[in-house]
N, CA, C and O atoms as a printed pandas DataFrame, in Angstrom:
     atom_number atom_name residue_name chain_id  residue_number  x_coord  y_coord  z_coord
0              1         N          MET        A               1   36.145  -85.235    6.744
1              2        CA          MET        A               1   35.740  -86.047    6.521
2              3         C          MET        A               1   34.414  -86.479    6.153
3              4         O          MET        A               1   33.550  -86.183    6.978
4              5         N          ARG        A               2   33.942  -87.246    4.894
5              6        CA          ARG        A               2   32.596  -87.506    4.503
6              7         C          ARG        A               2   31.419  -87.920    5.387
7              8         O          ARG        A               2   30.224  -87.673    5.218
8              9         N          TYR        A               3   32.075  -88.669    6.457
9             10        CA          TYR        A               3   30.906  -89.704    7.652
10            11         C          TYR        A               3   31.548  -89.757    8.754
11            12         O          TYR        A               3   32.099  -90.809    9.077
12            13         N          PRO        A               4   31.622  -88.350    9.756
13            14        CA          PRO        A               4   32.038  -88.177   10.969
14            15         C          PRO        A               4   31.187  -89.089   11.468
15            16         O          PRO        A               4   31.718  -90.148   11.803
16            17         N          ALA        A               5   29.828  -88.982   11.644
17            18        CA          ALA        A               5   28.823  -90.162   12.756
18            19         C          ALA        A               5   28.604  -91.281   12.268
19            20         O          ALA        A               5   27.431  -91.657   12.266
20            21         N          GLN        A               6   29.706  -92.218   11.669
21            22        CA          GLN        A               6   29.589  -93.594   11.092
22            23         C          GLN        A               6   30.914  -93.964   11.650
23            24         O          GLN        A               6   31.127  -95.175   11.581
24            25         N          VAL        A               7   31.809  -93.300   12.153
25            26        CA          VAL        A               7   33.290  -93.872   12.659
26            27         C          VAL        A               7   32.911  -93.933   13.842
27            28         O          VAL        A               7   33.766  -94.803   14.012
28            29         N          PRO        A               8   32.358  -93.827   15.021
29            30        CA          PRO        A               8   32.394  -94.373   16.330
30            31         C          PRO        A               8   31.615  -95.578   15.876
31            32         O          PRO        A               8   32.251  -96.550   16.281
32            33         N          GLY        A               9   30.763  -95.898   15.361
33            34        CA          GLY        A               9   29.916  -97.315   15.041
34            35         C          GLY        A               9   31.386  -98.189   14.233
35            36         O          GLY        A               9   32.262  -98.616   14.984
36            37         N          ILE        A              10   31.466  -98.300   13.362
37            38        CA          ILE        A              10   32.862  -99.026   12.898
38            39         C          ILE        A              10   33.465  -99.469   13.775
39            40         O          ILE        A              10   33.426 -100.635   14.170
40            41         N          CYS        A              11   34.306  -98.305   14.329
41            42        CA          CYS        A              11   35.540  -98.929   15.254
42            43         C          CYS        A              11   34.949  -99.383   16.588
43            44         O          CYS        A              11   35.816  -99.914   17.283
44            45         N          ILE        A              12   33.606  -99.335   17.227
45            46        CA          ILE        A              12   32.828 -100.552   17.543
46            47         C          ILE        A              12   33.011 -101.858   17.260
47            48         O          ILE        A              12   33.556 -102.688   17.987
48            49         N          VAL        A              13   32.610 -102.002   16.339
49            50        CA          VAL        A              13   32.539 -103.419   15.539
50            51         C          VAL        A              13   33.594 -104.059   15.117
51            52         O          VAL        A              13   33.650 -105.252   14.819
52            53         N          LEU        A              14   34.878 -102.873   15.071
53            54        CA          LEU        A              14   35.829 -103.887   14.438
54            55         C          LEU        A              14   36.698 -104.227   15.514
55            56         O          LEU        A              14   37.629 -105.030   15.451
56            57         N          LEU        A              15   36.137 -103.201   17.053
57            58        CA          LEU        A              15   36.662 -103.298   18.522
58            59         C          LEU        A              15   35.921 -104.625   19.192
59            60         O          LEU        A              15   36.599 -105.205   20.041
60            61         N          LEU        A              16   34.748 -105.112   18.938
61            62        CA          LEU        A              16   34.449 -106.256   19.456
62            63         C          LEU        A              16   34.318 -107.690   18.325
63            64         O          LEU        A              16   33.824 -108.787   18.582
64            65         N          ALA        A              17   35.011 -107.167   16.900
65            66        CA          ALA        A              17   35.342 -107.790   16.239
66            67         C          ALA        A              17   36.914 -108.926   16.780
67            68         O          ALA        A              17   37.026 -110.141   16.621
68            69         N          ALA        A              18   37.943 -107.927   17.437
69            70        CA          ALA        A              18   38.678 -108.362   17.706
70            71         C          ALA        A              18   38.427 -109.002   19.092
71            72         O          ALA        A              18   38.382 -110.233   19.091
72            73         N          ILE        A              19   38.307 -108.560   19.919
73            74        CA          ILE        A              19   38.074 -109.199   21.055
74            75         C          ILE        A              19   37.299 -110.245   21.389
75            76         O          ILE        A              19   37.483 -110.723   22.508
76            77         N          LEU        A              20   36.160 -110.903   20.427
77            78        CA          LEU        A              20   35.773 -111.961   19.880
78            79         C          LEU        A              20   37.252 -113.322   19.536
79            80         O          LEU        A              20   37.461 -114.444   19.998
80            81         N          SER        A              21   37.842 -112.620   18.714
81            82        CA          SER        A              21   38.624 -113.222   17.807
82            83         C          SER        A              21   39.495 -113.899   18.830
83            84         O          SER        A              21   39.500 -115.071   19.208
84            85         N          ALA        A              22   40.541 -112.431   19.332
85            86        CA          ALA        A              22   41.234 -112.885   21.181
86            87         C          ALA        A              22   40.464 -113.737   21.737
87            88         O          ALA        A              22   40.850 -114.857   21.404
88            89         N          ALA        A              23   39.651 -113.789   22.354
89            90        CA          ALA        A              23   38.946 -114.917   23.356
90            91         C          ALA        A              23   38.488 -116.293   22.990
91            92         O          ALA        A              23   38.135 -117.135   23.817
92            93         N          GLY        A              24   38.518 -116.470   21.644
93            94        CA          GLY        A              24   38.614 -117.931   20.925
94            95         C          GLY        A              24   37.225 -118.256   20.912
95            96         O          GLY        A              24   36.850 -119.410   20.706
96            97         N          CYS        A              25   36.533 -117.424   21.093
97            98        CA          CYS        A              25   35.095 -117.409   20.695
98            99         C          CYS        A              25   34.863 -117.735   19.108
99           100         O          CYS        A              25   34.147 -118.542   18.515
100          101         N          ILE        A              26   35.570 -116.977   18.796
101          102        CA          ILE        A              26   35.188 -117.440   16.933
102          103         C          ILE        A              26   36.686 -118.264   16.491
103          104         O          ILE        A              26   37.718 -118.206   17.160
104          105         N          SER        A              27   36.527 -118.981   15.284
105          106        CA          SER        A              27   37.541 -119.595   14.564
106          107         C          SER        A              27   36.871 -119.355   13.250
107          108         O          SER        A              27   35.718 -119.016   12.984
108          109         N          THR        A              28   38.185 -119.694   12.300
109          110        CA          THR        A              28   38.458 -119.763   10.603
110          111         C          THR        A              28   38.567 -121.426   10.619
111          112         O          THR        A              28   39.476 -121.959   11.255
112          113         N          ALA        A              29   37.933 -121.937   10.143
113          114        CA          ALA        A              29   38.870 -123.587    9.767
114          115         C          ALA        A              29   39.361 -123.146    8.617
115          116         O          ALA        A              29   38.932 -122.288    7.845
116          117         N          PRO        A              30   40.525 -123.977    8.573
117          118        CA          PRO        A              30   41.164 -124.332    7.464
118          119         C          PRO        A              30   41.207 -124.311    5.743
119          120         O          PRO        A              30   41.617 -125.318    5.166
120          121         N          GLY        A              31   40.829 -123.292    5.076
121          122        CA          GLY        A              31   40.396 -123.600    3.946
122          123         C          GLY        A              31   38.519 -123.202    3.454
123          124         O          GLY        A              31   37.681 -123.525    2.611
124          125         N          SER        A              32   38.678 -122.338    4.615
125          126        CA          SER        A              32   36.803 -122.036    4.834
126          127         C          SER        A              32   36.767 -120.862    4.090
127          128         O          SER        A              32   35.653 -120.379    4.296
128          129         N          ASN        A              33   37.470 -120.061    3.241
129          130        CA          ASN        A              33   37.853 -119.064    3.186
130          131         C          ASN        A              33   37.421 -117.904    3.602
131          132         O          ASN        A              33   37.036 -116.986    2.878
132          133         N          GLY        A              34   37.485 -117.916    5.061
133          134        CA          GLY        A              34   37.333 -116.790    5.605
134          135         C          GLY        A              34   36.061 -116.526    6.278
135          136         O          GLY        A              34   35.743 -115.400    6.658
136          137         N          THR        A              35   35.268 -117.666    6.436
137          138        CA          THR        A              35   33.760 -117.803    6.882
138          139         C          THR        A              35   34.199 -117.726    8.706
139          140         O          THR        A              35   35.320 -117.908    9.181
140          141         N          THR        A              36   33.135 -117.456    9.327
141          142        CA          THR        A              36   33.455 -118.248   11.090
142          143         C          THR        A              36   32.574 -118.827   11.598
143          144         O          THR        A              36   31.534 -118.648   10.965
144          145         N          THR        A              37   32.494 -119.233   12.149
145          146        CA          THR        A              37   31.688 -120.625   12.746
146          147         C          THR        A              37   32.067 -120.198   14.786
147          148         O          THR        A              37   33.073 -119.625   15.205
148          149         N          THR        A              38   31.064 -120.641   15.504
149          150        CA          THR        A              38   30.947 -120.368   16.813
150          151         C          THR        A              38   31.061 -121.753   17.303
151          152         O          THR        A              38   30.284 -122.674   17.050
152          153         N          VAL        A              39   32.208 -121.793   18.094
153          154        CA          VAL        A              39   32.639 -122.749   18.697
154          155         C          VAL        A              39   31.821 -123.146   19.873
155          156         O          VAL        A              39   31.454 -122.255   20.640
156          157         N          PRO        A              40   31.545 -124.185   20.065
157          158        CA          PRO        A              40   30.347 -124.426   21.192
158          159         C          PRO        A              40   31.427 -124.925   22.482
159          160         O          PRO        A              40   32.508 -125.404   22.140
160          161         N          PRO        A              41   31.115 -124.804   23.913
161          162        CA          PRO        A              41   31.612 -125.644   25.165
162          163         C          PRO        A              41   31.663 -126.754   24.291
163          164         O          PRO        A              41   30.969 -127.200   23.377
164          165         N          ALA        A              42   33.472 -127.269   25.291
165          166        CA          ALA        A              42   33.712 -128.596   25.531
166          167         C          ALA        A              42   32.502 -129.745   25.934
167          168         O          ALA        A              42   32.243 -129.415   27.092
168          169         N          VAL        A              43   32.069 -130.318   25.775
169          170        CA          VAL        A              43   31.315 -131.910   26.229
170          171         C          VAL        A              43   31.646 -132.640   26.192
171          172         O          VAL        A              43   31.680 -133.285   25.144
172          173         N          THR        A              44   32.279 -133.192   27.668
173          174        CA          THR        A              44   33.068 -134.662   27.647
174          175         C          THR        A              44   31.793 -135.854   27.407
175          176         O          THR        A              44   30.849 -135.969   28.189
176          177         N          THR        A              45   32.005 -136.806   26.010
177          178        CA          THR        A              45   30.599 -137.884   26.003
178          179         C          THR        A              45   31.681 -139.267   25.897
179          180         O          THR        A              45   32.787 -139.249   25.357
180          181         N          GLY        A              46   31.135 -140.254   26.458
181          182        CA          GLY        A              46   31.730 -141.455   25.906
182          183         C          GLY        A              46   31.924 -142.542   27.535
183          184         O          GLY        A              46   31.081 -142.578   28.431
184          185         N          PRO        A              47   33.026 -143.188   27.524
185          186        CA          PRO        A              47   33.219 -143.835   29.156
186          187         C          PRO        A              47   33.731 -142.835   30.118
187          188         O          PRO        A              47   34.543 -141.979   29.766
188          189         N          SER        A              48   33.221 -142.936   31.468
189          190        CA          SER        A              48   33.495 -142.274   32.485
190          191         C          SER        A              48   35.250 -142.925   32.791
191          192         O          SER        A              48   35.947 -143.887   32.470
192          193         N          SER        A              49   35.320 -141.866   33.484
193          194        CA          SER        A              49   37.203 -141.524   34.002
194          195         C          SER        A              49   36.940 -141.384   35.160
195          196         O          SER        A              49   36.123 -140.688   35.762
196          197         N          CYS        A              50   38.186 -142.570   35.646
197          198        CA          CYS        A              50   38.740 -142.451   37.299
198          199         C          CYS        A              50   38.651 -141.137   37.924
199          200         O          CYS        A              50   39.476 -140.303   37.551
200          201         N          GLY        A              51   37.754 -140.789   38.853
201          202        CA          GLY        A              51   37.910 -139.499   39.774
202          203         C          GLY        A              51   37.336 -139.373   40.934
203          204         O          GLY        A              51   36.716 -140.306   41.444
204          205         N          PHE        A              52   37.487 -138.055   41.568
205          206        CA          PHE        A              52   36.754 -137.777   42.829
206          207         C          PHE        A              52   35.280 -138.501   42.683
207          208         O          PHE        A              52   34.687 -138.007   41.724
208          209         N          THR        A              53   34.707 -139.263   43.175
209          210        CA          THR        A              53   33.221 -138.953   43.635
210          211         C          THR        A              53   32.047 -138.009   44.561
211          212         O          THR        A              53   30.836 -137.802   44.639
212          213         N          THR        A              54   33.645 -137.534   45.316
213          214        CA          THR        A              54   32.934 -136.396   46.156
214          215         C          THR        A              54   33.901 -135.149   45.826
215          216         O          THR        A              54   35.112 -135.235   45.623
216          217         N          CYS        A              55   32.894 -133.622   45.811
217          218        CA          CYS        A              55   33.287 -132.744   45.556
218          219         C          CYS        A              55   34.610 -131.500   46.783
219          220         O          CYS        A              55   35.500 -130.651   46.757
220          221         N          HIS        A              56   33.775 -132.308   47.610
221          222        CA          HIS        A              56   34.411 -131.510   48.729
222          223         C          HIS        A              56   34.747 -132.157   50.477
223          224         O          HIS        A              56   34.124 -132.948   51.186
224          225         N          GLY        A              57   35.861 -131.473   50.657
225          226        CA          GLY        A              57   35.891 -131.983   52.061
226          227         C          GLY        A              57   36.651 -133.114   52.104
227          228         O          GLY        A              57   36.859 -133.800   51.103
228          229         N          LEU        A              58   37.189 -133.422   53.459
229          230        CA          LEU        A              58   37.876 -134.754   53.643
230          231         C          LEU        A              58   37.791 -135.755   53.165
231          232         O          LEU        A              58   38.735 -136.402   52.712
232          233         N          ASP        A              59   36.133 -136.217   53.178
233          234        CA          ASP        A              59   35.861 -138.104   53.012
234          235         C          ASP        A              59   36.207 -137.994   51.337
235          236         O          ASP        A              59   35.304 -137.502   50.661
236          237         N          LEU        A              60   36.914 -138.235   50.930
237          238        CA          LEU        A              60   37.504 -138.854   49.770
238          239         C          LEU        A              60   36.788 -140.064   49.194
239          240         O          LEU        A              60   36.743 -141.069   49.903
240          241         N          ALA        A              61   36.205 -140.091   47.956
241          242        CA          ALA        A              61   36.134 -141.463   47.608
242          243         C          ALA        A              61   36.345 -141.239   45.711
243          244         O          ALA        A              61   35.851 -140.431   44.925
244          245         N          CYS        A              62   37.336 -142.414   45.538
245          246        CA          CYS        A              62   36.955 -142.627   44.130
246          247         C          CYS        A              62   36.118 -143.415   42.998
247          248         O          CYS        A              62   35.965 -144.589   43.338
248          249         N          GLY        A              63   35.659 -143.180   42.023
249          250        CA          GLY        A              63   35.135 -144.523   41.502
250          251         C          GLY        A              63   34.915 -143.484   39.845
251          252         O          GLY        A              63   35.191 -142.311   39.594
252          253         N          THR        A              64   34.260 -144.674   38.941
253          254        CA          THR        A              64   34.111 -144.147   37.866
254          255         C          THR        A              64   33.050 -143.468   37.382
255          256         O          THR        A              64   32.821 -143.528   36.174
256          257         N          ASN        A              65   32.135 -142.626   38.331
257          258        CA          ASN        A              65   31.028 -141.984   38.796
258          259         C          ASN        A              65   31.096 -140.548   38.842
259          260         O          ASN        A              65   30.181 -139.733   38.951
260          261         N          ALA        A              66   32.427 -140.366   38.732
261          262        CA          ALA        A              66   33.052 -138.862   39.143
262          263         C          ALA        A              66   32.223 -137.576   38.874
263          264         O          ALA        A              66   31.949 -137.633   37.675
264          265         N          PRO        A              67   31.677 -136.417   39.414
265          266        CA          PRO        A              67   30.692 -135.553   39.079
266          267         C          PRO        A              67   31.292 -134.930   38.107
267          268         O          PRO        A              67   32.518 -134.935   37.999
268          269         N          GLN        A              68   30.465 -134.293   37.249
269          270        CA          GLN        A              68   31.517 -133.576   35.752
270          271         C          GLN        A              68   31.641 -132.044   36.607
271          272         O          GLN        A              68   32.610 -131.290   36.521
272          273         N          LEU        A              69   30.759 -131.874   37.201
273          274        CA          LEU        A              69   30.341 -130.207   38.057
274          275         C          LEU        A              69   30.018 -130.829   39.433
275          276         O          LEU        A              69   29.361 -131.746   39.925
276          277         N          CYS        A              70   31.049 -129.573   39.865
277          278        CA          CYS        A              70   31.174 -129.160   41.642
278          279         C          CYS        A              70   31.147 -127.797   41.929
279          280         O          CYS        A              70   31.760 -126.887   41.369
280          281         N          THR        A              71   30.261 -127.753   42.991
281          282        CA          THR        A              71   29.986 -126.603   43.405
282          283         C          THR        A              71   31.267 -125.446   43.910
283          284         O          THR        A              71   32.325 -125.864   44.380
284          285         N          MET        A              72   31.054 -124.343   43.776
285          286        CA          MET        A              72   32.515 -123.803   43.714
286          287         C          MET        A              72   32.736 -123.492   45.462
287          288         O          MET        A              72   33.877 -123.371   45.908
288          289         N          GLU        A              73   32.178 -123.442   45.872
289          290        CA          GLU        A              73   31.937 -123.149   47.598
290          291         C          GLU        A              73   33.192 -123.994   48.309
291          292         O          GLU        A              73   33.376 -125.133   47.882
292          293         N          TYR        A              74   34.077 -123.492   49.386
293          294        CA          TYR        A              74   34.840 -124.177   49.744
294          295         C          TYR        A              74   34.584 -124.516   50.831
295          296         O          TYR        A              74   34.118 -123.677   51.602
296          297         N          GLN        A              75   34.832 -126.052   51.328
297          298        CA          GLN        A              75   34.419 -126.881   52.803
298          299         C          GLN        A              75   36.014 -126.670   53.667
299          300         O          GLN        A              75   37.145 -126.571   53.191
300          301         N          LEU        A              76   35.648 -126.655   54.784
301          302        CA          LEU        A              76   36.962 -127.543   55.522
302          303         C          LEU        A              76   37.725 -128.678   54.929
303          304         O          LEU        A              76   36.991 -129.629   54.661
304          305         N          GLY        A              77   38.591 -128.801   54.733
305          306        CA          GLY        A              77   39.753 -130.047   54.317
306          307         C          GLY        A              77   39.955 -129.925   52.740
307          308         O          GLY        A              77   40.842 -130.629   52.258
308          309         N          ASP        A              78   39.332 -129.228   52.020
309          310        CA          ASP        A              78   39.506 -128.704   50.989
310          311         C          ASP        A              78   41.277 -129.193   50.518
311          312         O          ASP        A              78   41.936 -130.076   49.969
312          313         N          LYS        A              79   41.354 -128.117   51.083
313          314        CA          LYS        A              79   42.956 -127.665   51.299
314          315         C          LYS        A              79   44.015 -129.159   51.053
315          316         O          LYS        A              79   44.983 -129.274   50.300
316          317         N          CYS        A              80   43.549 -129.938   51.768
317          318        CA          CYS        A              80   43.995 -131.440   51.870
318          319         C          CYS        A              80   43.652 -132.100   50.197
319          320         O          CYS        A              80   44.535 -132.787   49.684
320          321         N          ARG        A              81   42.640 -131.902   49.593
321          322        CA          ARG        A              81   42.512 -132.923   48.469
322          323         C          ARG        A              81   43.454 -132.717   47.621
323          324         O          ARG        A              81   43.448 -133.624   46.788
324          325         N          GLN        A              82   44.556 -131.683   47.362
325          326        CA          GLN        A              82   45.569 -131.740   46.469
326          327         C          GLN        A              82   46.511 -132.644   46.963
327          328         O          GLN        A              82   47.249 -132.875   46.005
328          329         N          TYR        A              83   46.900 -133.297   47.952
329          330        CA          TYR        A              83   47.975 -134.355   48.642
330          331         C          TYR        A              83   46.991 -135.956   47.708
331          332         O          TYR        A              83   47.440 -137.094   47.575
332          333         N          ALA        A              84   45.601 -135.414   47.226
333          334        CA          ALA        A              84   45.309 -137.062   47.128
334          335         C          ALA        A              84   45.016 -137.064   45.593
335          336         O          ALA        A              84   44.940 -136.001   44.978
336          337         N          ARG        A              85   44.825 -138.468   44.887
337          338        CA          ARG        A              85   44.459 -138.535   43.774
338          339         C          ARG        A              85   43.544 -139.758   43.503
339          340         O          ARG        A              85   43.469 -140.590   44.408
340          341         N          CYS        A              86   43.001 -139.918   42.625
341          342        CA          CYS        A              86   42.523 -141.205   42.119
342          343         C          CYS        A              86   42.803 -141.840   40.871
343          344         O          CYS        A              86   43.000 -141.004   39.989
344          345         N          GLU        A              87   42.906 -143.248   40.413
345          346        CA          GLU        A              87   44.305 -143.580   39.998
346          347         C          GLU        A              87   43.263 -145.216   39.321
347          348         O          GLU        A              87   42.602 -145.911   40.092
348          349         N          GLU        A              88   43.357 -145.457   38.026
349          350        CA          GLU        A              88   43.116 -146.607   37.841
350          351         C          GLU        A              88   44.335 -147.691   37.598
351          352         O          GLU        A              88   45.429 -147.637   37.038
352          353         N          SER        A              89   43.685 -148.575   38.213
353          354        CA          SER        A              89   45.065 -149.849   38.263
354          355         C          SER        A              89   44.347 -151.105   38.208
355          356         O          SER        A              89   43.321 -151.123   38.888
356          357         N          GLY        A              90   44.629 -152.154   37.569
357          358        CA          GLY        A              90   44.163 -153.210   37.301
358          359         C          GLY        A              90   42.552 -153.227   37.182
359          360         O          GLY        A              90   41.884 -153.891   37.974
360          361         N          GLY        A              91   42.041 -152.563   36.286
361          362        CA          GLY        A              91   40.825 -151.831   36.262
362          363         C          GLY        A              91   40.005 -151.483   37.216
363          364         O          GLY        A              91   38.858 -151.908   37.354
364          365         N          THR        A              92   40.539 -150.732   37.876
365          366        CA          THR        A              92   39.758 -150.276   39.344
366          367         C          THR        A              92   40.262 -149.237   39.513
367          368         O          THR        A              92   41.433 -148.965   39.249
368          369         N          CYS        A              93   39.208 -148.303   40.111
369          370        CA          CYS        A              93   39.493 -147.269   40.447
370          371         C          CYS        A              93   39.710 -146.881   41.610
371          372         O          CYS        A              93   38.673 -147.031   42.257
372          373         N          GLY        A              94   40.701 -146.362   42.363
373          374        CA          GLY        A              94   41.392 -146.371   43.701
374          375         C          GLY        A              94   41.678 -144.988   44.344
375          376         O          GLY        A              94   41.953 -143.968   43.711
376          377         N          LEU        A              95   41.585 -145.087   45.564
377          378        CA          LEU        A              95   42.524 -143.520   46.160
378          379         C          LEU        A              95   43.785 -143.718   46.442
379          380         O          LEU        A              95   44.101 -144.767   47.003
380          381         N          VAL        A              96   44.947 -142.564   46.043
381          382        CA          VAL        A              96   46.122 -142.933   46.047
382          383         C          VAL        A              96   46.401 -141.513   47.002
383          384         O          VAL        A              96   46.462 -140.317   46.719
384          385         N          VAL        A              97   46.486 -142.008   47.810
385          386        CA          VAL        A              97   47.012 -140.525   49.160
386          387         C          VAL        A              97   48.473 -140.795   50.104
387          388         O          VAL        A              97   48.726 -141.935   50.494
388          389         N          GLY        A              98   49.466 -139.537   50.448
389          390        CA          GLY        A              98   50.500 -139.889   51.073
390          391         C          GLY        A              98   50.906 -139.382   52.233
391          392         O          GLY        A              98   49.928 -139.279   52.974
392          393         N          THR        A              99   51.671 -139.097   52.632
393          394        CA          THR        A              99   52.038 -138.375   54.008
394          395         C          THR        A              99   51.325 -136.948   54.046
395          396         O          THR        A              99   50.459 -136.483   54.788
396          397         N          GLN        A             100   51.856 -136.560   53.222
397          398        CA          GLN        A             100   51.232 -135.100   53.159
398          399         C          GLN        A             100   49.620 -135.156   53.590
399          400         O          GLN        A             100   49.159 -134.865   54.694
400          401         N          PHE        A             101   49.058 -135.508   52.680
401          402        CA          PHE        A             101   47.272 -136.015   52.963
402          403         C          PHE        A             101   47.138 -136.194   54.356
403          404         O          PHE        A             101   46.404 -135.429   54.981
404          405         N          ASP        A             102   47.907 -137.338   55.079
405          406        CA          ASP        A             102   47.709 -137.664   56.319
406          407         C          ASP        A             102   47.703 -136.984   56.880
407          408         O          ASP        A             102   46.794 -136.886   57.704
408          409         N          ARG        A             103   49.086 -135.727   56.776
409          410        CA          ARG        A             103   49.725 -134.429   57.826
410          411         C          ARG        A             103   48.170 -133.638   57.811
411          412         O          ARG        A             103   47.441 -133.519   58.795
412          413         N          CYS        A             104   47.916 -133.198   56.584
413          414        CA          CYS        A             104   46.736 -132.113   56.281
414          415         C          CYS        A             104   45.931 -132.592   57.012
415          416         O          CYS        A             104   45.781 -132.120   58.138
416          417         N          LYS        A             105   45.236 -133.599   56.596
417          418        CA          LYS        A             105   44.023 -134.299   57.266
418          419         C          LYS        A             105   44.004 -134.102   58.736
419          420         O          LYS        A             105   42.999 -133.618   59.257
420          421         N          SER        A             106   45.132 -134.469   59.513
421          422        CA          SER        A             106   45.400 -134.569   61.056
422          423         C          SER        A             106   44.781 -133.109   61.438
423          424         O          SER        A             106   43.845 -132.774   62.163
424          425         N          CYS        A             107   45.918 -132.227   60.457
425          426        CA          CYS        A             107   45.599 -130.862   61.656
426          427         C          CYS        A             107   44.176 -130.217   60.776
427          428         O          CYS        A             107   43.218 -129.649   61.301
428          429         N          VAL        A             108   44.285 -130.373   59.956
429          430        CA          VAL        A             108   42.097 -130.075   60.010
430          431         C          VAL        A             108   41.454 -130.632   60.748
431          432         O          VAL        A             108   40.604 -129.924   61.288
432          433         N          GLU        A             109   41.486 -132.147   61.178
433          434        CA          GLU        A             109   40.530 -132.207   61.708
434          435         C          GLU        A             109   40.382 -131.583   63.540
435          436         O          GLU        A             109   39.385 -131.337   64.218
436          437         N          LYS        A             110   42.313 -131.476   63.949
437          438        CA          LYS        A             110   42.676 -131.047   65.024
438          439         C          LYS        A             110   41.882 -129.534   65.003
439          440         O          LYS        A             110   41.277 -129.142   66.001
440          441         N          CYS        A             111   41.954 -128.783   63.822
441          442        CA          CYS        A             111   41.042 -127.248   63.631
442          443         C          CYS        A             111   39.983 -127.062   64.522
443          444         O          CYS        A             111   39.694 -126.430   65.538
444          445         N          GLN        A             112   39.106 -128.594   63.020
445          446        CA          GLN        A             112   37.578 -128.721   63.613
446          447         C          GLN        A             112   37.255 -128.935   65.363
447          448         O          GLN        A             112   36.485 -128.259   66.045
448          449         N          ALA        A             113   38.038 -129.995   65.767
449          450        CA          ALA        A             113   37.936 -130.468   67.326
450          451         C          ALA        A             113   37.883 -129.118   68.174
451          452         O          ALA        A             113   37.054 -128.880   69.053
452          453         N          THR        A             114   39.111 -128.116   67.675
453          454        CA          THR        A             114   39.427 -127.161   68.427
454          455         C          THR        A             114   38.628 -125.925   68.331
455          456         O          THR        A             114   38.207 -125.187   69.222
456          457         N          ALA        A             115   38.533 -125.877   67.267
457          458        CA          ALA        A             115   37.045 -124.743   66.897
458          459         C          ALA        A             115   35.657 -124.899   67.426
459          460         O          ALA        A             115   35.199 -124.025   68.162
460          461         N          GLY        A             116   34.994 -125.895   67.120
461          462        CA          GLY        A             116   33.907 -126.864   67.889
462          463         C          GLY        A             116   32.762 -125.701   66.601
463          464         O          GLY        A             116   33.017 -125.441   65.425
464          465         N          SER        A             117   31.767 -125.330   67.291
465          466        CA          SER        A             117   30.925 -125.216   66.610
466          467         C          SER        A             117   31.636 -122.969   65.489
467          468         O          SER        A             117   31.242 -122.215   64.599
468          469         N          ASN        A             118   32.568 -123.063   66.317
469          470        CA          ASN        A             118   33.121 -121.809   65.525
470          471         C          ASN        A             118   33.777 -122.107   64.065
471          472         O          ASN        A             118   34.943 -122.480   63.935
472          473         N          THR        A             119   32.763 -121.868   62.849
473          474        CA          THR        A             119   33.550 -122.193   61.086
474          475         C          THR        A             119   34.709 -121.460   61.151
475          476         O          THR        A             119   35.836 -121.953   61.108
476          477         N          ALA        A             120   34.363 -119.869   61.290
477          478        CA          ALA        A             120   35.216 -119.078   60.995
478          479         C          ALA        A             120   37.268 -119.371   62.036
479          480         O          ALA        A             120   38.418 -119.180   61.639
480          481         N          ASP        A             121   36.790 -119.787   63.132
481          482        CA          ASP        A             121   38.356 -120.057   63.358
482          483         C          ASP        A             121   38.840 -121.488   62.873
483          484         O          ASP        A             121   40.026 -121.800   62.769
484          485         N          ALA        A             122   37.775 -122.308   62.591
485          486        CA          ALA        A             122   38.170 -123.823   61.959
486          487         C          ALA        A             122   38.891 -123.429   60.501
487          488         O          ALA        A             122   39.776 -124.038   59.900
488          489         N          PHE        A             123   38.349 -122.467   60.227
489          490        CA          PHE        A             123   38.921 -122.137   58.585
490          491         C          PHE        A             123   40.521 -121.054   59.062
491          492         O          PHE        A             123   41.649 -121.232   58.602
492          493         N          THR        A             124   40.281 -120.435   59.652
493          494        CA          THR        A             124   41.574 -119.525   60.196
494          495         C          THR        A             124   42.613 -120.776   60.179
495          496         O          THR        A             124   43.547 -120.887   59.386
496          497         N          CYS        A             125   42.223 -121.823   61.351
497          498        CA          CYS        A             125   42.939 -122.647   61.550
498          499         C          CYS        A             125   43.383 -123.490   60.533
499          500         O          CYS        A             125   44.523 -123.913   60.725
500          501         N          GLU        A             126   42.714 -123.951   59.277
501          502        CA          GLU        A             126   43.075 -124.559   57.981
502          503         C          GLU        A             126   43.904 -123.742   57.722
503          504         O          GLU        A             126   44.834 -124.547   57.678
504          505         N          ALA        A             127   44.424 -122.697   57.483
505          506        CA          ALA        A             127   45.177 -122.267   56.684
506          507         C          ALA        A             127   46.615 -122.218   57.173
507          508         O          ALA        A             127   47.466 -122.120   56.289
508          509         N          SER        A             128   46.984 -122.264   58.303
509          510        CA          SER        A             128   47.945 -122.912   58.901
510          511         C          SER        A             128   48.838 -124.005   58.674
511          512         O          SER        A             128   50.062 -124.057   58.788
512          513         N          CYS        A             129   47.447 -125.442   58.103
513          514        CA          CYS        A             129   47.986 -126.783   57.811
514          515         C          CYS        A             129   48.912 -126.766   56.633
515          516         O          CYS        A             129   49.449 -127.807   56.255
């Protein structure tokens, strides 16, 4: 080989280009003759939509001022939120829950009462709700 010292560097550059392309970090627009552009993260602008105004727990509320981001922490009752939703109807944003949510909420509240100040026991109990 003529340039054996440059082979590892070229391989690294090609590998990085392949990773970035596969991850969707760069894209080629149709008709752009191969030029690449960085795609920025999606930013939602415009009118707000109906959604939860609270991020965690059983204290659910709906409105058009739903937070764009919530923390990644887990709080007691978060498991039950999958059984509730916010829905726009007649120009208002309202909470929709069913029997699954009610059963889950009741179970979590019993866990909380039984566990008292021992949060670890409350979370263990909630897993069975």
